[in-house]
C-alpha positions as YAML, in Angstrom:
chain: A
units: angstrom
residues:
- id: 1
  name: UNK
  ca: [8.99, 8.54, -8.31]
- id: 2
  name: UNK
  ca: [9.12, 4.77, -7.77]
- id: 3
  name: UNK
  ca: [8.62, 3.21, -4.35]
- id: 4
  name: UNK
  ca: [6.73, 6.26, -3.07]
- id: 5
  name: UNK
  ca: [3.52, 6.43, -1.07]
- id: 6
  name: UNK
  ca: [1.22, 9.45, -1.10]
- id: 7
  name: UNK
  ca: [0.32, 10.59, 2.42]
- id: 8
  name: UNK
  ca: [-1.71, 13.73, 1.67]
- id: 9
  name: UNK
  ca: [-1.93, 16.99, -0.25]
- id: 10
  name: UNK
  ca: [-0.88, 20.56, 0.55]
- id: 11
  name: UNK
  ca: [-1.65, 23.56, -1.68]
- id: 12
  name: UNK
  ca: [-3.11, 20.99, -4.08]
- id: 13
  name: UNK
  ca: [0.27, 19.24, -4.38]
- id: 14
  name: UNK
  ca: [0.52, 15.49, -3.62]
- id: 15
  name: UNK
  ca: [2.89, 14.82, -0.71]
- id: 16
  name: UNK
  ca: [4.69, 11.46, -0.86]
- id: 17
  name: UNK
  ca: [7.27, 9.58, 1.16]
- id: 18
  name: UNK
  ca: [9.90, 7.43, -0.55]
- id: 19
  name: UNK
  ca: [10.97, 4.10, 0.92]
- id: 20
  name: UNK
  ca: [14.41, 5.58, 1.60]
- id: 21
  name: UNK
  ca: [12.73, 8.14, 3.90]
- id: 22
  name: UNK
  ca: [11.47, 5.28, 6.06]
- id: 23
  name: UNK
  ca: [15.12, 4.17, 6.37]
- id: 24
  name: UNK
  ca: [16.64, 7.58, 7.11]
- id: 25
  name: UNK
  ca: [13.98, 8.72, 9.61]
- id: 26
  name: UNK
  ca: [14.94, 6.08, 12.23]
- id: 27
  name: UNK
  ca: [18.62, 6.95, 11.73]
- id: 28
  name: UNK
  ca: [17.92, 10.62, 12.40]
- id: 29
  name: UNK
  ca: [15.79, 9.68, 15.40]
- id: 30
  name: UNK
  ca: [18.57, 7.48, 16.84]
- id: 31
  name: UNK
  ca: [21.18, 10.16, 16.21]
- id: 32
  name: UNK
  ca: [19.12, 12.84, 17.94]
- id: 33
  name: UNK
  ca: [18.19, 10.45, 20.77]
- id: 34
  name: UNK
  ca: [21.70, 9.42, 21.80]
- id: 35
  name: UNK
  ca: [24.07, 12.12, 20.51]
- id: 36
  name: UNK
  ca: [25.75, 14.18, 23.20]
- id: 37
  name: UNK
  ca: [27.95, 16.37, 21.00]
- id: 38
  name: UNK
  ca: [28.08, 20.15, 21.22]
- id: 39
  name: UNK
  ca: [28.84, 22.31, 18.18]
- id: 40
  name: UNK
  ca: [28.89, 26.12, 18.24]
- id: 41
  name: UNK
  ca: [26.99, 25.96, 21.53]
- id: 42
  name: UNK
  ca: [24.21, 23.73, 20.13]
- id: 43
  name: UNK
  ca: [23.64, 20.41, 21.90]
- id: 44
  name: UNK
  ca: [22.93, 18.03, 19.01]
- id: 45
  name: UNK
  ca: [21.02, 15.34, 20.86]
- id: 46
  name: UNK
  ca: [19.38, 14.15, 24.05]
- id: 47
  name: UNK
  ca: [22.10, 11.62, 24.97]
- id: 48
  name: UNK
  ca: [23.39, 13.61, 27.96]
- id: 49
  name: UNK
  ca: [20.02, 14.01, 29.64]
- id: 50
  name: UNK
  ca: [19.26, 12.11, 32.88]
- id: 51
  name: UNK
  ca: [16.27, 10.26, 31.38]
- id: 52
  name: UNK
  ca: [15.61, 6.66, 30.36]
- id: 53
  name: UNK
  ca: [16.31, 5.19, 26.93]
- id: 54
  name: UNK
  ca: [12.64, 5.06, 25.84]
- id: 55
  name: UNK
  ca: [12.20, 8.75, 26.62]
- id: 56
  name: UNK
  ca: [15.31, 9.57, 24.58]
- id: 57
  name: UNK
  ca: [14.00, 7.56, 21.64]
- id: 58
  name: UNK
  ca: [10.64, 9.33, 21.76]
- id: 59
  name: UNK
  ca: [12.32, 12.74, 21.89]
- id: 60
  name: UNK
  ca: [14.66, 11.75, 19.05]
- id: 61
  name: UNK
  ca: [11.71, 10.67, 16.88]
- id: 62
  name: UNK
  ca: [9.82, 13.91, 17.60]
- id: 63
  name: UNK
  ca: [12.89, 16.00, 16.70]
- id: 64
  name: UNK
  ca: [13.42, 14.00, 13.49]
- id: 65
  name: UNK
  ca: [9.80, 14.48, 12.45]
- id: 66
  name: UNK
  ca: [10.00, 18.23, 13.18]
- id: 67
  name: UNK
  ca: [13.10, 18.45, 11.02]
- id: 68
  name: UNK
  ca: [11.40, 16.72, 8.10]
- id: 69
  name: UNK
  ca: [8.39, 19.01, 8.49]
- id: 70
  name: UNK
  ca: [10.87, 21.85, 7.97]
- id: 71
  name: UNK
  ca: [12.21, 20.03, 4.89]
- id: 72
  name: UNK
  ca: [8.64, 19.80, 3.59]
- id: 73
  name: UNK
  ca: [8.19, 23.57, 4.09]
- id: 74
  name: UNK
  ca: [11.44, 24.08, 2.14]
- id: 75
  name: UNK
  ca: [10.01, 22.11, -0.79]
- id: 76
  name: UNK
  ca: [6.58, 23.73, -0.54]
- id: 77
  name: UNK
  ca: [8.25, 27.12, -0.94]
- id: 78
  name: UNK
  ca: [9.93, 25.87, -4.14]
- id: 79
  name: UNK
  ca: [6.68, 24.45, -5.46]
- id: 80
  name: UNK
  ca: [4.56, 27.51, -4.67]
- id: 81
  name: UNK
  ca: [6.89, 29.85, -6.54]
- id: 82
  name: UNK
  ca: [7.24, 27.31, -9.37]
- id: 83
  name: UNK
  ca: [3.48, 27.12, -9.88]
- id: 84
  name: UNK
  ca: [3.25, 30.92, -9.88]
- id: 85
  name: UNK
  ca: [5.82, 30.95, -12.70]
- id: 86
  name: UNK
  ca: [3.95, 28.48, -14.90]
- id: 87
  name: UNK
  ca: [5.62, 25.22, -13.89]
- id: 88
  name: UNK
  ca: [3.56, 22.08, -13.32]
- id: 89
  name: UNK
  ca: [4.40, 20.22, -10.10]
- id: 90
  name: UNK
  ca: [3.37, 16.57, -9.96]
- id: 91
  name: UNK
  ca: [4.28, 16.14, -6.29]
- id: 92
  name: UNK
  ca: [6.73, 16.54, -3.43]
- id: 93
  name: UNK
  ca: [8.59, 13.45, -2.25]
- id: 94
  name: UNK
  ca: [10.49, 13.13, 1.03]
- id: 95
  name: UNK
  ca: [13.40, 10.76, 0.56]
- id: 96
  name: UNK
  ca: [16.93, 9.92, 1.72]
- id: 97
  name: UNK
  ca: [18.49, 13.36, 1.21]
- id: 98
  name: UNK
  ca: [15.49, 15.34, 2.41]
- id: 99
  name: UNK
  ca: [12.96, 16.25, -0.26]
- id: 100
  name: UNK
  ca: [12.40, 17.00, -3.92]
- id: 101
  name: UNK
  ca: [9.74, 18.93, -5.83]
- id: 102
  name: UNK
  ca: [8.87, 16.91, -8.93]
- id: 103
  name: UNK
  ca: [8.57, 19.27, -11.92]
- id: 104
  name: UNK
  ca: [6.38, 17.56, -14.51]
- id: 105
  name: UNK
  ca: [6.64, 20.38, -17.05]
- id: 106
  name: UNK
  ca: [8.15, 23.82, -17.22]
- id: 107
  name: UNK
  ca: [7.89, 26.81, -19.53]
- id: 108
  name: UNK
  ca: [10.64, 27.42, -22.04]
- id: 109
  name: UNK
  ca: [14.03, 28.27, -20.50]
- id: 110
  name: UNK
  ca: [12.78, 28.00, -16.91]
- id: 111
  name: UNK
  ca: [11.51, 31.54, -16.14]
- id: 112
  name: UNK
  ca: [11.99, 32.68, -12.55]
- id: 113
  name: UNK
  ca: [14.33, 29.76, -11.87]
- id: 114
  name: UNK
  ca: [16.72, 31.78, -9.70]
- id: 115
  name: UNK
  ca: [14.04, 32.95, -7.29]
- id: 116
  name: UNK
  ca: [12.32, 29.56, -7.34]
- id: 117
  name: UNK
  ca: [15.60, 27.90, -6.38]
- id: 118
  name: UNK
  ca: [16.61, 30.50, -3.80]
- id: 119
  name: UNK
  ca: [13.30, 30.54, -1.93]
- id: 120
  name: UNK
  ca: [13.88, 26.97, -0.63]
- id: 121
  name: UNK
  ca: [17.17, 27.67, 1.18]
- id: 122
  name: UNK
  ca: [15.74, 31.05, 2.26]
- id: 123
  name: UNK
  ca: [12.86, 29.19, 3.92]
- id: 124
  name: UNK
  ca: [15.30, 26.89, 5.73]
- id: 125
  name: UNK
  ca: [17.38, 29.88, 6.87]
- id: 126
  name: UNK
  ca: [14.20, 31.64, 8.04]
- id: 127
  name: UNK
  ca: [13.12, 28.62, 10.10]
- id: 128
  name: UNK
  ca: [16.61, 28.27, 11.56]
- id: 129
  name: UNK
  ca: [16.87, 31.95, 12.46]
- id: 130
  name: UNK
  ca: [13.34, 31.97, 13.90]
- id: 131
  name: UNK
  ca: [14.25, 29.16, 16.32]
- id: 132
  name: UNK
  ca: [17.60, 30.71, 17.22]
- id: 133
  name: UNK
  ca: [16.33, 33.36, 19.72]
- id: 134
  name: UNK
  ca: [13.91, 30.77, 21.14]
- id: 135
  name: UNK
  ca: [16.87, 28.47, 21.72]
- id: 136
  name: UNK
  ca: [18.80, 31.27, 23.45]
- id: 137
  name: UNK
  ca: [15.82, 32.03, 25.72]
- id: 138
  name: UNK
  ca: [15.15, 28.40, 26.64]
- id: 139
  name: UNK
  ca: [18.85, 27.69, 27.15]
- id: 140
  name: UNK
  ca: [18.97, 30.36, 29.85]
- id: 141
  name: UNK
  ca: [16.26, 28.64, 31.92]
- id: 142
  name: UNK
  ca: [16.92, 25.90, 34.46]
- id: 143
  name: UNK
  ca: [15.08, 22.62, 34.85]
- id: 144
  name: UNK
  ca: [14.85, 19.37, 32.86]
- id: 145
  name: UNK
  ca: [11.77, 20.38, 30.87]
- id: 146
  name: UNK
  ca: [13.39, 23.64, 29.76]
- id: 147
  name: UNK
  ca: [16.59, 21.78, 28.89]
- id: 148
  name: UNK
  ca: [14.65, 19.38, 26.66]
- id: 149
  name: UNK
  ca: [12.86, 22.30, 24.99]
- id: 150
  name: UNK
  ca: [16.18, 24.13, 24.50]
- id: 151
  name: UNK
  ca: [17.82, 21.11, 22.86]
- id: 152
  name: UNK
  ca: [14.82, 20.66, 20.54]
- id: 153
  name: UNK
  ca: [14.80, 24.34, 19.50]
- id: 154
  name: UNK
  ca: [18.57, 24.20, 19.03]
- id: 155
  name: UNK
  ca: [18.35, 21.10, 16.83]
- id: 156
  name: UNK
  ca: [15.72, 22.71, 14.58]
- id: 157
  name: UNK
  ca: [17.72, 25.96, 14.38]
- id: 158
  name: UNK
  ca: [21.10, 24.34, 13.70]
- id: 159
  name: UNK
  ca: [19.99, 21.77, 11.12]
- id: 160
  name: UNK
  ca: [17.80, 24.19, 9.17]
- id: 161
  name: UNK
  ca: [20.66, 26.67, 8.89]
- id: 162
  name: UNK
  ca: [22.88, 23.75, 7.83]
- id: 163
  name: UNK
  ca: [20.26, 22.62, 5.28]
- id: 164
  name: UNK
  ca: [20.01, 26.13, 3.85]
- id: 165
  name: UNK
  ca: [23.79, 26.40, 3.59]
- id: 166
  name: UNK
  ca: [24.12, 22.98, 1.94]
- id: 167
  name: UNK
  ca: [21.48, 23.82, -0.66]
- id: 168
  name: UNK
  ca: [23.13, 27.05, -1.80]
- id: 169
  name: UNK
  ca: [26.21, 25.14, -2.95]
- id: 170
  name: UNK
  ca: [26.48, 26.10, -6.66]
- id: 171
  name: UNK
  ca: [26.20, 22.52, -7.90]
- id: 172
  name: UNK
  ca: [23.34, 20.60, -9.49]
- id: 173
  name: UNK
  ca: [21.04, 19.23, -8.19]
- id: 174
  name: UNK
  ca: [21.42, 21.67, -5.27]
- id: 175
  name: UNK
  ca: [19.37, 24.87, -5.41]
- id: 176
  name: UNK
  ca: [22.58, 26.88, -5.75]
- id: 177
  name: UNK
  ca: [23.26, 25.13, -9.06]
- id: 178
  name: UNK
  ca: [19.97, 26.43, -10.44]
- id: 179
  name: UNK
  ca: [20.71, 29.95, -9.23]
- id: 180
  name: UNK
  ca: [24.11, 29.76, -10.94]
- id: 181
  name: UNK
  ca: [22.52, 28.57, -14.19]
- id: 182
  name: UNK
  ca: [19.96, 31.36, -14.10]
- id: 183
  name: UNK
  ca: [22.70, 33.99, -13.68]
- id: 184
  name: UNK
  ca: [24.87, 32.49, -16.44]
- id: 185
  name: UNK
  ca: [21.90, 32.11, -18.82]
- id: 186
  name: UNK
  ca: [21.59, 35.90, -19.09]
- id: 187
  name: UNK
  ca: [25.01, 36.02, -20.74]
- id: 188
  name: UNK
  ca: [25.46, 32.75, -22.61]
- id: 189
  name: UNK
  ca: [22.04, 31.23, -23.20]
- id: 190
  name: UNK
  ca: [20.14, 28.53, -21.29]
- id: 191
  name: UNK
  ca: [21.75, 25.43, -22.81]
- id: 192
  name: UNK
  ca: [25.34, 26.61, -22.52]
- id: 193
  name: UNK
  ca: [24.68, 27.92, -19.01]
- id: 194
  name: UNK
  ca: [23.38, 24.46, -18.07]
- id: 195
  name: UNK
  ca: [26.57, 22.82, -19.36]
- id: 196
  name: UNK
  ca: [28.78, 25.24, -17.41]
- id: 197
  name: UNK
  ca: [26.74, 24.84, -14.20]
- id: 198
  name: UNK
  ca: [26.81, 21.04, -14.61]
- id: 199
  name: UNK
  ca: [30.60, 21.04, -15.00]
- id: 200
  name: UNK
  ca: [30.94, 23.22, -11.88]
- id: 201
  name: UNK
  ca: [28.74, 20.77, -10.01]
- id: 202
  name: UNK
  ca: [30.75, 17.76, -11.16]
- id: 203
  name: UNK
  ca: [34.05, 19.41, -10.21]
- id: 204
  name: UNK
  ca: [32.68, 20.19, -6.75]
- id: 205
  name: UNK
  ca: [31.46, 16.61, -6.42]
- id: 206
  name: UNK
  ca: [34.91, 15.25, -7.31]
- id: 207
  name: UNK
  ca: [36.50, 17.61, -4.76]
- id: 208
  name: UNK
  ca: [34.05, 16.45, -2.08]
- id: 209
  name: UNK
  ca: [34.75, 12.80, -2.90]
- id: 210
  name: UNK
  ca: [38.51, 13.37, -2.59]
- id: 211
  name: UNK
  ca: [38.00, 15.03, 0.80]
- id: 212
  name: UNK
  ca: [35.78, 12.14, 1.82]
- id: 213
  name: UNK
  ca: [38.51, 9.62, 1.00]
- id: 214
  name: UNK
  ca: [41.21, 11.71, 2.68]
- id: 215
  name: UNK
  ca: [39.25, 12.09, 5.90]
- id: 216
  name: UNK
  ca: [37.57, 8.64, 5.78]
- id: 217
  name: UNK
  ca: [34.11, 10.22, 5.64]
- id: 218
  name: UNK
  ca: [31.68, 7.90, 3.78]
- id: 219
  name: UNK
  ca: [28.82, 10.41, 4.04]
- id: 220
  name: UNK
  ca: [30.83, 13.02, 2.12]
- id: 221
  name: UNK
  ca: [31.60, 10.43, -0.57]
- id: 222
  name: UNK
  ca: [27.93, 9.44, -0.75]
- id: 223
  name: UNK
  ca: [26.79, 13.08, -1.10]
- id: 224
  name: UNK
  ca: [29.47, 13.68, -3.76]
- id: 225
  name: UNK
  ca: [28.13, 10.73, -5.76]
- id: 226
  name: UNK
  ca: [24.60, 12.07, -5.42]
- id: 227
  name: UNK
  ca: [25.67, 15.51, -6.70]
- id: 228
  name: UNK
  ca: [27.67, 14.04, -9.60]
- id: 229
  name: UNK
  ca: [24.80, 11.82, -10.79]
- id: 230
  name: UNK
  ca: [22.25, 14.59, -10.30]
- id: 231
  name: UNK
  ca: [24.34, 17.03, -12.35]
- id: 232
  name: UNK
  ca: [24.53, 14.53, -15.21]
- id: 233
  name: UNK
  ca: [20.77, 13.94, -15.14]
- id: 234
  name: UNK
  ca: [20.12, 17.70, -15.27]
- id: 235
  name: UNK
  ca: [22.38, 18.02, -18.31]
- id: 236
  name: UNK
  ca: [20.67, 15.13, -20.10]
- id: 237
  name: UNK
  ca: [17.24, 16.59, -19.33]
- id: 238
  name: UNK
  ca: [18.19, 19.97, -20.79]
- id: 239
  name: UNK
  ca: [19.67, 18.41, -23.94]
- id: 240
  name: UNK
  ca: [16.51, 16.35, -24.41]
- id: 241
  name: UNK
  ca: [14.35, 19.46, -24.09]
- id: 242
  name: UNK
  ca: [16.58, 21.24, -26.63]
- id: 243
  name: UNK
  ca: [16.42, 18.32, -29.08]
- id: 244
  name: UNK
  ca: [12.61, 18.22, -28.91]
- id: 245
  name: UNK
  ca: [12.14, 21.99, -29.04]
- id: 246
  name: UNK
  ca: [9.35, 23.01, -31.42]
- id: 247
  name: UNK
  ca: [7.87, 19.51, -31.71]
- id: 248
  name: UNK
  ca: [4.39, 18.67, -30.47]
- id: 249
  name: UNK
  ca: [2.89, 15.31, -29.62]
- id: 250
  name: UNK
  ca: [0.63, 15.58, -32.65]
- id: 251
  name: UNK
  ca: [3.66, 15.59, -34.96]
- id: 252
  name: UNK
  ca: [5.12, 12.34, -33.64]
- id: 253
  name: UNK
  ca: [2.13, 10.32, -32.44]
- id: 254
  name: UNK
  ca: [0.91, 7.14, -34.13]
- id: 255
  name: UNK
  ca: [-2.56, 7.40, -35.65]
- id: 256
  name: UNK
  ca: [-5.06, 5.86, -36.10]
- id: 257
  name: UNK
  ca: [-4.89, 3.83, -32.90]
- id: 258
  name: UNK
  ca: [-5.68, 0.15, -32.43]
- id: 259
  name: UNK
  ca: [-7.87, -0.36, -29.38]
- id: 260
  name: UNK
  ca: [-9.29, -3.31, -27.47]
- id: 261
  name: UNK
  ca: [-12.55, -3.84, -25.61]
- id: 262
  name: UNK
  ca: [-12.68, -4.50, -21.86]
- id: 263
  name: UNK
  ca: [-14.65, -7.65, -22.72]
- id: 264
  name: UNK
  ca: [-11.88, -9.16, -24.89]
- id: 265
  name: UNK
  ca: [-10.04, -12.10, -23.36]
- id: 266
  name: UNK
  ca: [-6.36, -11.98, -22.51]
- id: 267
  name: UNK
  ca: [-5.78, -14.78, -25.02]
- id: 268
  name: UNK
  ca: [-7.31, -12.63, -27.81]
- id: 269
  name: UNK
  ca: [-5.20, -9.68, -26.68]
- id: 270
  name: UNK
  ca: [-1.97, -11.70, -26.85]
- id: 271
  name: UNK
  ca: [-2.81, -12.95, -30.34]
- id: 272
  name: UNK
  ca: [-3.32, -9.34, -31.48]
- id: 273
  name: UNK
  ca: [-0.03, -8.33, -29.91]
- id: 274
  name: UNK
  ca: [1.74, -11.09, -31.84]
- id: 275
  name: UNK
  ca: [0.08, -10.05, -35.11]
- id: 276
  name: UNK
  ca: [0.24, -6.26, -34.80]
- id: 277
  name: UNK
  ca: [3.55, -6.08, -32.88]
- id: 278
  name: UNK
  ca: [2.11, -3.65, -30.29]
- id: 279
  name: UNK
  ca: [3.12, -3.80, -26.63]
- id: 280
  name: UNK
  ca: [0.07, -1.97, -25.27]
- id: 281
  name: UNK
  ca: [-3.45, -0.88, -26.21]
- id: 282
  name: UNK
  ca: [-5.96, 1.72, -25.02]
- id: 283
  name: UNK
  ca: [-9.10, 0.00, -23.72]
- id: 284
  name: UNK
  ca: [-12.28, 1.52, -25.15]
- id: 285
  name: UNK
  ca: [-15.88, 0.81, -24.20]
- id: 286
  name: UNK
  ca: [-17.97, 2.21, -27.04]
- id: 287
  name: UNK
  ca: [-16.21, 5.52, -27.66]
- id: 288
  name: UNK
  ca: [-15.11, 6.01, -24.04]
- id: 289
  name: UNK
  ca: [-11.53, 5.46, -22.94]
- id: 290
  name: UNK
  ca: [-11.71, 3.27, -19.82]
- id: 291
  name: UNK
  ca: [-8.13, 2.06, -19.36]
- id: 292
  name: UNK
  ca: [-4.90, 0.86, -20.87]
- id: 293
  name: UNK
  ca: [-3.37, -2.62, -20.96]
- id: 294
  name: UNK
  ca: [0.21, -3.68, -21.67]
- id: 295
  name: UNK
  ca: [2.03, -6.93, -22.29]
- id: 296
  name: UNK
  ca: [3.29, -6.81, -18.68]
- id: 297
  name: UNK
  ca: [-0.32, -6.70, -17.45]
- id: 298
  name: UNK
  ca: [-1.31, -9.65, -19.64]
- id: 299
  name: UNK
  ca: [1.68, -11.74, -18.53]
- id: 300
  name: UNK
  ca: [0.43, -11.64, -14.93]
- id: 301
  name: UNK
  ca: [-2.48, -13.89, -15.93]
- id: 302
  name: UNK
  ca: [-1.67, -17.63, -15.73]
- id: 303
  name: UNK
  ca: [-1.69, -19.38, -19.14]
- id: 304
  name: UNK
  ca: [-4.58, -21.68, -18.21]
- id: 305
  name: UNK
  ca: [-6.81, -18.68, -17.37]
- id: 306
  name: UNK
  ca: [-6.01, -16.40, -20.31]
- id: 307
  name: UNK
  ca: [-9.03, -17.52, -22.34]
- id: 308
  name: UNK
  ca: [-11.50, -16.68, -19.53]
- id: 309
  name: UNK
  ca: [-9.94, -13.59, -17.91]
- id: 310
  name: UNK
  ca: [-11.07, -10.35, -19.53]
- id: 311
  name: UNK
  ca: [-8.98, -7.32, -20.43]
- id: 312
  name: UNK
  ca: [-11.17, -5.16, -18.18]
- id: 313
  name: UNK
  ca: [-10.22, -7.16, -15.08]
- id: 314
  name: UNK
  ca: [-6.46, -6.58, -15.41]
- id: 315
  name: UNK
  ca: [-6.20, -3.26, -17.25]
- id: 316
  name: UNK
  ca: [-4.97, -0.04, -15.61]
- id: 317
  name: UNK
  ca: [-8.01, 2.24, -15.30]
- id: 318
  name: UNK
  ca: [-6.05, 5.45, -14.61]
- id: 319
  name: UNK
  ca: [-4.73, 6.55, -17.99]
- id: 320
  name: UNK
  ca: [-2.30, 9.42, -18.44]
- id: 321
  name: UNK
  ca: [-3.28, 11.44, -21.49]
- id: 322
  name: UNK
  ca: [-1.93, 14.40, -23.43]
- id: 323
  name: UNK
  ca: [-3.32, 16.57, -26.22]
- id: 324
  name: UNK
  ca: [-1.90, 16.87, -29.76]
- id: 325
  name: UNK
  ca: [-0.67, 20.37, -28.85]
- id: 326
  name: UNK
  ca: [1.37, 19.14, -25.87]
- id: 327
  name: UNK
  ca: [5.11, 19.82, -26.40]
- id: 328
  name: UNK
  ca: [7.05, 16.62, -27.04]
- id: 329
  name: UNK
  ca: [9.55, 17.62, -24.33]
- id: 330
  name: UNK
  ca: [6.69, 17.68, -21.81]
- id: 331
  name: UNK
  ca: [5.47, 14.27, -22.98]
- id: 332
  name: UNK
  ca: [8.87, 12.67, -22.42]
- id: 333
  name: UNK
  ca: [9.00, 14.18, -18.91]
- id: 334
  name: UNK
  ca: [5.60, 12.62, -18.13]
- id: 335
  name: UNK
  ca: [6.71, 9.25, -19.54]
- id: 336
  name: UNK
  ca: [9.98, 9.31, -17.59]
- id: 337
  name: UNK
  ca: [8.62, 10.58, -14.27]
- id: 338
  name: UNK
  ca: [5.77, 8.03, -14.26]
- id: 339
  name: UNK
  ca: [7.86, 5.11, -15.60]
- id: 340
  name: UNK
  ca: [5.33, 4.27, -18.31]
- id: 341
  name: UNK
  ca: [5.73, 3.13, -21.90]
- id: 342
  name: UNK
  ca: [3.06, 5.16, -23.71]
- id: 343
  name: UNK
  ca: [0.63, 8.07, -23.53]
- id: 344
  name: UNK
  ca: [-2.81, 8.23, -25.09]
- id: 345
  name: UNK
  ca: [-3.41, 11.40, -27.10]
- id: 346
  name: UNK
  ca: [-6.90, 12.83, -26.63]
- id: 347
  name: UNK
  ca: [-8.49, 15.53, -28.75]
- id: 348
  name: UNK
  ca: [-11.93, 16.86, -27.74]
- id: 349
  name: UNK
  ca: [-12.75, 13.69, -25.82]
- id: 350
  name: UNK
  ca: [-11.72, 11.30, -28.60]
- id: 351
  name: UNK
  ca: [-8.57, 9.22, -29.02]
- id: 352
  name: UNK
  ca: [-6.45, 11.00, -31.62]
- id: 353
  name: UNK
  ca: [-3.33, 8.87, -31.38]
- id: 354
  name: UNK
  ca: [-0.76, 7.27, -29.10]
- id: 355
  name: UNK
  ca: [2.84, 8.21, -28.40]
- id: 356
  name: UNK
  ca: [5.25, 5.66, -26.95]
- id: 357
  name: UNK
  ca: [8.59, 5.89, -25.23]
- id: 358
  name: UNK
  ca: [10.17, 4.31, -28.32]
- id: 359
  name: UNK
  ca: [8.61, 7.04, -30.52]
- id: 360
  name: UNK
  ca: [10.18, 9.71, -28.34]
- id: 361
  name: UNK
  ca: [13.56, 7.99, -28.25]
- id: 362
  name: UNK
  ca: [13.49, 7.60, -32.04]
- id: 363
  name: UNK
  ca: [12.81, 11.32, -32.48]
- id: 364
  name: UNK
  ca: [15.66, 12.12, -30.08]
- id: 365
  name: UNK
  ca: [18.03, 9.93, -32.11]
- id: 366
  name: UNK
  ca: [16.95, 11.59, -35.38]
- id: 367
  name: UNK
  ca: [17.33, 15.09, -33.94]
- id: 368
  name: UNK
  ca: [20.76, 14.21, -32.51]
- id: 369
  name: UNK
  ca: [21.87, 12.91, -35.93]
- id: 370
  name: UNK
  ca: [20.61, 16.12, -37.57]
- id: 371
  name: UNK
  ca: [22.53, 18.24, -35.07]
- id: 372
  name: UNK
  ca: [25.73, 16.22, -35.60]
- id: 373
  name: UNK
  ca: [25.35, 16.62, -39.37]
- id: 374
  name: UNK
  ca: [24.79, 20.36, -38.97]
- id: 375
  name: UNK
  ca: [27.93, 20.63, -36.79]
- id: 376
  name: UNK
  ca: [30.02, 18.76, -39.37]
- id: 377
  name: UNK
  ca: [28.63, 20.96, -42.13]
- id: 378
  name: UNK
  ca: [29.42, 24.18, -40.29]
- id: 379
  name: UNK
  ca: [32.93, 22.99, -39.38]
- id: 380
  name: UNK
  ca: [33.63, 22.11, -43.01]
- id: 381
  name: UNK
  ca: [32.77, 25.56, -44.34]
...
């Protein structure tokens, strides 16, 4: 995910924070620090306490960080179950709406999706319910310290129960949308179930947006937009996987592959790009793949230095690779999630080919044309 920074690893999964998280965390902290509202008995902030502003800000920041730790546990539960069911998780990113587990690849027709989706909200509910009796106990005690502890426990309990409830809404990209798809897939197949669940999600998003306009609630409108866009992306992802079903990288890759040496100059590289019409090359030292270089990398070198700057000094050394047996649907997920233009195909330590984003898009267009032709043929009989 773009604009994300890795801060560590848990269970072998990279944990990242998105730039939007850095924006929402202070807002949560300020809300917790100065709110003085009471809902269902929960005091939703430290604003009514007889303490100074700095102390309120510190408490608000601590409460916000505790909440996002709970969000991380929610996503870790998803990821743990996903990995046990054969999914490949490339990371967990905390962002504006909380968190997301990034599925890099998944087995055919998403086995165990219902449980994988449900375990996240269940974790949030469990955290909320675990803090509930603690809140009741602390709330019965007198004294400023106990009052602070009671408000903190109440905040964690209330917002985790709210998070669990929000995520079981049967609308993509909420967890409830995945549970709905899994249930429907048993009767109508995975692809059709996805379409139905997506339409349910979009209808709910439209209803939420209407309510947001009626009650002048911009947050509700914003969430509705998020759900509507997320539902559409889920549908497109499923249709792409269906279109590429049965194809492997080896069937669509370009081979043999033109390579460059790390000792070549940028000027030589640009001349080759003009002649061969390639936008990127694997960089090979002897028979060893050492990096990849693209036109965008070369363009960063000033024109007066292109004859003396070497490919090795500006190439990207970390190369994402796949094997010829990798499903094409998995390859396009890797390309999309990492925002790259090509993947090097390796077979037994040697470069076997290269597959680009344009190759994958071309195959998608061909498959879509074949499906349209098949539909016209069946409707004409």
